[in-house]
C-alpha positions as CSV (number, residue, x, y, z in Angstrom):
1,M,52.8,26.9,72.9
2,L,52.6,30.0,70.7
3,T,48.9,30.5,71.5
4,D,49.5,30.3,75.2
5,T,52.1,33.1,75.0
6,A,49.8,35.2,72.8
7,K,47.0,34.8,75.3
8,S,49.2,35.8,78.2
9,I,50.1,38.9,76.3
10,L,46.6,39.9,75.4
11,K,45.0,39.1,78.7
12,K,46.8,42.1,80.2
13,N,46.0,44.8,77.7
14,Y,45.1,45.1,74.0
15,I,48.1,45.5,71.7
16,C,48.0,46.0,67.9
17,D,48.9,43.5,65.2
18,H,52.3,45.1,64.8
19,C,53.2,44.8,68.5
20,L,51.7,41.3,68.8
21,G,53.5,40.0,65.7
22,R,56.7,41.6,66.8
23,Q,56.9,39.3,69.9
24,F,57.2,36.4,67.5
25,A,59.3,38.2,64.8
26,Q,61.8,35.3,64.6
27,I,59.2,32.8,63.8
28,L,58.0,32.2,60.2
29,S,60.2,34.4,58.0
30,G,58.8,36.2,54.9
31,F,56.0,37.9,56.8
32,T,55.7,41.4,58.3
33,N,55.0,41.7,62.0
34,E,51.6,43.1,61.2
35,E,50.8,40.0,59.2
36,R,52.0,37.7,62.0
37,G,49.9,39.6,64.5
38,K,46.8,39.3,62.3
39,A,47.4,35.5,61.9
40,I,47.9,35.0,65.6
41,R,44.8,37.0,66.5
42,T,42.7,35.1,63.9
43,L,44.0,31.8,65.3
44,L,42.9,32.8,68.8
45,A,39.5,33.8,67.5
46,M,39.1,30.4,65.8
47,E,40.2,28.6,68.9
48,Y,37.7,30.6,70.9
49,A,34.9,29.7,68.5
50,I,35.6,26.0,68.9
51,K,36.3,26.0,72.6
52,P,35.5,29.2,74.5
53,F,38.0,30.3,77.1
54,D,38.0,33.0,79.7
55,I,38.0,36.5,78.3
56,S,36.6,39.6,79.9
57,T,35.1,41.3,76.8
58,S,33.9,40.2,73.4
59,N,36.6,42.3,71.6
60,F,39.5,41.3,73.9
61,Y,41.6,40.2,71.0
62,G,40.8,43.1,68.8
63,Y,37.8,41.4,67.1
64,D,34.1,41.4,67.7
65,L,34.0,37.7,67.8
66,R,30.2,37.6,67.0
67,K,30.8,39.4,63.7
68,N,34.5,38.4,63.2
69,L,35.4,42.1,62.4
70,K,38.4,44.0,63.7
71,T,37.4,46.8,66.0
72,K,38.7,50.3,65.3
73,Q,38.4,52.0,68.6
74,L,41.0,50.1,70.6
75,K,44.3,51.8,71.4
76,C,47.5,49.7,71.5
77,H,48.8,49.6,75.1
78,L,52.4,49.2,73.9
79,C,52.8,51.7,70.9
80,N,49.5,53.7,71.2
81,N,48.8,53.0,67.6
82,L,52.0,54.5,66.5
83,F,52.2,52.5,63.3
84,D,49.0,54.1,62.0
85,D,51.1,57.3,61.6
86,I,54.1,55.8,59.7
87,G,52.6,56.9,56.4
88,R,52.4,60.5,57.6
89,Y,56.0,60.5,58.9
90,A,57.1,59.1,55.5
91,K,55.4,62.0,53.7
92,E,57.1,64.5,56.1
93,A,60.4,62.9,55.4
94,E,60.0,63.1,51.7
95,I,59.0,66.8,51.8
96,E,62.3,67.5,53.5
97,L,64.4,65.2,51.4
98,K,63.2,66.8,48.2
99,K,65.1,70.0,49.2
100,I,68.4,68.1,49.1
101,D,70.4,66.4,46.4
102,F,71.2,62.9,47.5
103,E,71.0,59.2,46.5
104,T,71.0,57.0,49.6
105,F,69.5,57.1,53.1
106,L,69.3,55.2,56.4
107,V,66.6,55.4,59.0
108,G,67.0,55.7,62.7
109,S,64.6,56.5,65.6
110,R,64.5,58.0,69.1
111,I,61.7,56.5,71.2
112,S,60.4,57.8,74.5
113,S,61.5,56.2,77.8
114,E,57.8,55.4,78.6
115,L,57.5,53.2,75.4
116,T,60.8,51.5,76.2
117,K,59.6,50.7,79.7
118,R,56.3,49.3,78.4
119,E,58.2,47.1,76.0
120,E,60.7,45.9,78.6
121,H,57.9,45.1,81.1
122,L,56.2,42.9,78.5
123,W,59.5,41.1,77.8
124,E,59.9,40.4,81.5
125,D,56.6,38.6,81.5
126,I,56.9,36.6,78.2
127,G,60.6,36.4,77.6
128,I,62.6,37.6,74.5
129,E,63.2,34.3,72.7
130,Y,61.3,35.4,69.5
131,C,61.1,39.2,70.0
132,E,62.2,42.1,68.0
133,P,62.7,45.7,69.4
134,I,60.1,48.2,68.3
135,K,62.9,50.5,67.0
136,S,63.9,47.9,64.5
137,E,60.4,47.6,63.1
138,L,59.8,51.4,63.1
139,N,63.1,51.9,61.1
140,R,62.3,49.1,58.7
141,E,58.7,50.2,58.0
142,L,59.5,53.8,57.6
143,G,62.5,52.9,55.4
144,K,60.2,50.8,53.1
145,L,57.9,53.7,52.5
146,I,60.7,56.1,51.7
147,E,62.2,53.6,49.3
148,K,58.8,53.5,47.5
149,A,59.3,57.2,46.8
150,G,62.4,56.3,44.7
151,R,65.1,56.6,47.4
152,K,67.8,54.0,47.9
153,F,68.5,52.4,51.3
154,D,72.1,52.1,52.2
155,K,73.1,50.7,55.6
156,T,76.9,51.1,55.3
157,N,77.5,54.6,53.8
158,P,74.2,56.6,53.5
159,H,74.1,60.2,52.3
160,M,71.2,61.0,54.6
161,L,70.0,59.9,58.0
162,V,66.3,60.1,58.5
163,I,65.4,60.1,62.2
164,L,62.0,59.5,63.6
165,N,62.0,61.4,66.9
166,L,59.1,60.2,68.9
167,K,60.1,62.5,71.8
168,N,58.7,65.5,69.8
169,N,56.8,63.6,67.1
170,K,59.0,65.0,64.3
171,I,61.1,63.8,61.4
172,E,64.7,65.0,61.6
173,I,67.0,65.0,58.7
174,V,70.8,64.7,59.2
175,I,73.0,65.2,56.1
176,N,76.1,63.1,56.3
177,P,79.3,64.7,55.2
178,V,80.9,64.3,51.8
179,Y,84.4,62.8,52.1
180,I,86.8,63.3,49.2
181,Y,90.2,61.6,49.1
182,G,93.1,63.1,47.3
183,R,96.8,64.0,47.5
184,Y,98.3,67.4,47.5
185,Q,101.6,69.0,46.8
186,K,102.5,72.2,48.7
187,L,104.6,74.3,46.4
188,A,104.9,77.5,48.4
189,R,106.3,78.2,51.8
190,G,104.6,80.1,54.7
191,I,101.2,78.3,54.5
192,P,99.9,76.1,57.3
193,Q,98.0,72.9,56.4
194,T,94.8,73.6,58.4
195,K,92.9,76.5,60.0
196,W,95.1,78.8,62.1
197,E,94.0,82.2,63.4
198,K,97.5,83.7,62.7
199,Y,97.2,82.9,58.9
200,K,94.7,84.1,56.5
201,E,95.3,81.3,54.0
202,T,95.8,77.6,54.5
203,I,96.2,74.5,52.3
204,E,92.8,73.4,53.6
205,D,91.1,76.7,52.5
206,I,92.7,76.6,49.0
207,I,91.6,73.0,48.4
208,A,88.2,73.4,50.0
209,K,87.0,76.6,48.3
210,P,85.7,75.2,45.0
211,F,84.2,72.1,46.7
212,M,82.3,74.4,49.1
213,K,81.0,76.4,46.2
214,T,79.8,73.2,44.4
215,T,78.3,71.4,47.5
216,K,77.0,74.5,49.3
217,G,78.2,72.9,52.5
218,S,78.3,74.7,55.9
219,E,82.0,74.0,56.8
220,H,85.0,71.9,56.0
221,A,87.9,70.0,57.6
222,L,91.0,68.6,56.1
223,H,92.4,65.3,57.4
224,G,96.0,64.9,56.3
225,M,98.4,61.9,56.5
226,G,100.7,64.0,58.7
227,R,101.7,67.6,57.9
228,E,104.8,69.6,56.9
229,D,106.1,72.6,58.7
230,I,104.6,76.0,57.7
231,D,107.9,77.1,56.1
232,A,108.5,73.7,54.4
233,R,107.3,72.5,51.0
234,C,105.8,69.1,50.3
235,L,107.1,68.0,46.8
236,D,105.7,64.5,47.0
237,W,101.9,63.8,47.0
238,R,100.6,63.8,50.6
239,P,97.3,61.9,51.1
240,F,94.4,63.8,52.6
241,I,90.6,63.5,53.0
242,L,88.5,66.7,52.7
243,E,85.3,66.5,54.8
244,I,82.4,68.8,53.9
245,S,79.6,69.2,56.4
246,N,75.9,69.6,55.5
247,P,76.3,69.4,51.7
248,K,73.2,70.5,49.8
249,S,74.5,68.8,46.6
250,R,76.7,65.8,46.2
251,K,77.1,66.1,42.4
252,I,80.8,67.0,42.1
253,D,82.9,67.0,39.0
254,L,86.2,66.0,40.7
255,K,88.4,66.8,37.7
256,K,86.9,70.2,37.2
257,T,87.0,71.1,40.9
258,A,90.7,69.9,41.2
259,K,91.6,72.4,38.4
260,E,90.0,75.2,40.3
261,S,92.0,74.2,43.4
262,N,95.2,74.2,41.4
263,I,94.7,77.8,40.0
264,S,96.6,79.3,43.0
265,K,99.9,77.5,42.0
266,K,100.6,77.3,45.7
267,V,98.9,73.9,46.1
268,K,98.3,71.2,43.6
269,V,95.8,68.4,44.1
270,N,95.4,65.1,42.3
271,F,94.1,61.5,42.6
272,L,90.6,62.7,43.7
273,R,87.9,60.2,44.5
274,F,85.0,59.9,47.0
275,S,85.8,58.4,50.4
276,D,84.1,57.7,53.8
277,K,84.7,58.2,57.5
278,K,86.3,54.8,57.9
279,E,89.1,55.8,55.5
280,V,89.7,59.0,57.5
281,I,90.5,56.8,60.5
282,R,92.9,54.6,58.5
283,L,94.5,57.7,57.0
284,K,95.1,59.3,60.4
285,E,96.6,56.1,61.8
286,A,99.1,55.7,58.9
287,K,102.7,56.5,59.8
288,P,104.7,56.2,56.6
289,D,108.5,56.9,56.5
290,K,109.4,60.2,54.9
291,T,112.5,61.5,53.0
292,Y,113.4,65.1,53.5
293,R,115.7,67.6,51.8
294,A,117.3,70.0,54.4
295,L,119.6,72.9,53.5
296,A,121.8,73.7,56.5
297,E,124.2,76.5,57.1
298,F,127.0,75.9,59.7
299,D,128.9,78.5,61.6
300,R,132.1,77.6,59.9
301,G,133.5,75.4,57.2
302,V,133.0,71.6,57.6
303,D,136.0,69.3,57.3
304,N,134.7,66.1,58.8
305,I,131.4,65.7,57.0
306,D,131.6,61.9,56.7
307,S,131.1,61.5,60.4
308,V,127.4,62.5,60.0
309,K,126.8,58.8,59.1
310,K,126.7,58.3,62.9
311,I,123.3,59.9,62.9
312,I,121.7,56.7,61.5
313,G,119.9,54.9,64.2
314,I,117.7,55.8,67.2
315,I,117.4,59.5,68.0
316,K,116.1,60.8,71.3
317,Q,114.1,64.0,70.8
318,Q,112.6,66.1,73.5
319,T,109.7,68.2,72.2
320,P,111.2,71.1,70.3
321,K,111.0,74.5,71.9
322,R,109.2,75.9,68.8
323,V,106.2,73.5,69.3
324,L,106.0,73.4,73.1
325,H,103.0,75.7,73.1
326,R,100.9,73.0,71.4
327,R,102.7,69.7,72.2
328,A,103.4,67.8,75.4
329,D,107.0,68.1,76.6
330,K,108.3,64.6,76.5
331,I,111.1,62.6,74.9
332,R,110.3,60.6,71.8
333,N,112.5,57.9,70.1
334,R,112.6,58.1,66.3
335,R,114.8,56.3,63.8
336,V,117.0,57.8,61.1
337,K,117.2,55.3,58.3
338,S,119.6,57.0,55.9
339,I,121.5,60.2,55.2
340,R,123.2,61.7,52.1
341,W,124.7,65.0,51.6
342,R,126.4,67.4,49.2
343,R,128.3,70.6,49.7
344,I,126.7,73.7,48.2
345,K,129.3,76.2,49.7
346,N,132.1,75.8,52.2
347,N,129.7,76.0,55.1
348,I,126.3,75.2,53.5
349,Y,125.3,71.6,52.9
350,E,122.2,69.9,51.5
351,F,121.1,66.7,53.4
352,V,118.7,64.1,52.2
353,I,117.4,62.2,55.2
354,K,115.0,59.2,55.4
355,A,113.4,58.8,58.8
356,E,110.4,57.4,60.6
357,A,107.2,59.5,60.8
358,G,107.3,62.0,63.7
359,L,111.0,62.9,63.6
360,Y,111.7,66.6,63.8
361,V,114.2,67.1,61.0
362,K,115.2,70.7,61.8
363,E,116.2,69.7,65.3
364,L,118.0,66.6,64.0
365,I,120.3,69.0,62.2
366,T,120.6,71.8,64.8
367,G,120.2,69.8,68.0
368,D,117.8,72.4,69.5
369,N,120.2,73.3,72.3
370,G,120.7,69.7,73.3
371,R,117.0,68.6,73.2
372,T,117.8,66.3,70.3
373,K,120.6,63.7,70.7
374,P,122.5,63.0,68.7
375,S,122.3,65.7,66.1
376,V,124.3,66.6,63.1
377,S,125.6,69.8,64.8
378,E,126.7,67.8,67.8
379,I,128.4,65.2,65.7
380,L,130.2,67.8,63.7
381,K,130.8,70.1,66.7
382,N,129.6,72.9,64.5
383,P,126.4,74.9,65.3
384,S,124.0,75.2,62.4
385,K,120.7,76.7,61.3
386,I,118.1,75.5,58.7
387,K,117.7,77.6,55.6
388,E,115.2,75.4,53.7
389,L,113.3,72.2,54.4
390,D,111.2,70.1,51.9
391,V,109.4,66.8,52.1
392,I,110.5,65.1,48.9
393,R,109.0,61.6,49.4
394,I,106.3,60.0,51.5
395,H,106.9,56.2,51.5
396,L,103.3,54.9,51.2
397,K,102.9,51.2,51.5
398,A,101.6,49.4,48.5
399,R,97.9,48.4,48.9
């Protein structure tokens, strides 16, 4: 019986309407926990008036039964009257939120271990068949008050996270990053994609600069769908997502900002739209085929060029010497899917190669002193070096 469970709860210690109602949260939808608690307490008071039962004080259930009035002096054994302070916490949150330009929010909470233990001890006695954790109610009640101030609750992709930290009795505001999807072309050689101490300028810096100015963010990170070598161009549109941390403003004119990124002529961005963290994961996991243009110079003239068709198929590549300082030394299998060529001079050829993601194209040509097998140089029995390399197509799957 519901009343028997309620009596067993209240015979131990006084708990407030919120905490009493929360033990029956899955019963009678459409009511708040506070309303449930009041109803249960009133029901017990009525039952007592009809047929008195054993209680130790006249206000045991939170009422003076003689006057049928709720007493004010009692402290909730479970939450210590925490819910009386929810309005104050909501006001603190709104003061902080007014300093930031945002539209949506989500509420979280950090509760003390003592409160958690008291709640768990109660559940051990009465079971958890109809219960709701106190964190769920705290988050919901605080969220409702913040919504009344004109903010929009968003569970899936909030701009802000409002945290009620009961360990220090403070409201903490976490600004979620802004994620901007786009695609870039790299039109100049000698620029790395992301931050590198050896280089003053990166693709990331060029793209991010106007966005940082607009958002007043604290830092940025560029997540690319792969990357090209520093000395290679990317003439197709490579997908990326720019992440900006702690943005003070989320009002971004994407077309205007893209134009500012394109001023340098070294990088061109397009297809901008807002994104999220989930898409970052999908983008990083994508491994599209790529087509490269490689200009190779051989030690001597080539007279058996047709034999390079043998390169099509599985290639075994040991990590190139040039990247051993930042990559594990292991052998990788990659597939070459097609190769075309044309002679520029007697010993200079242009190759157009389509291959799986992760294939080192320079080493596919040169052989890297036998670390890539087979290689174009090995097949032709003619040492070579790369003069130019470009990514000319990224084979994105249709969505």
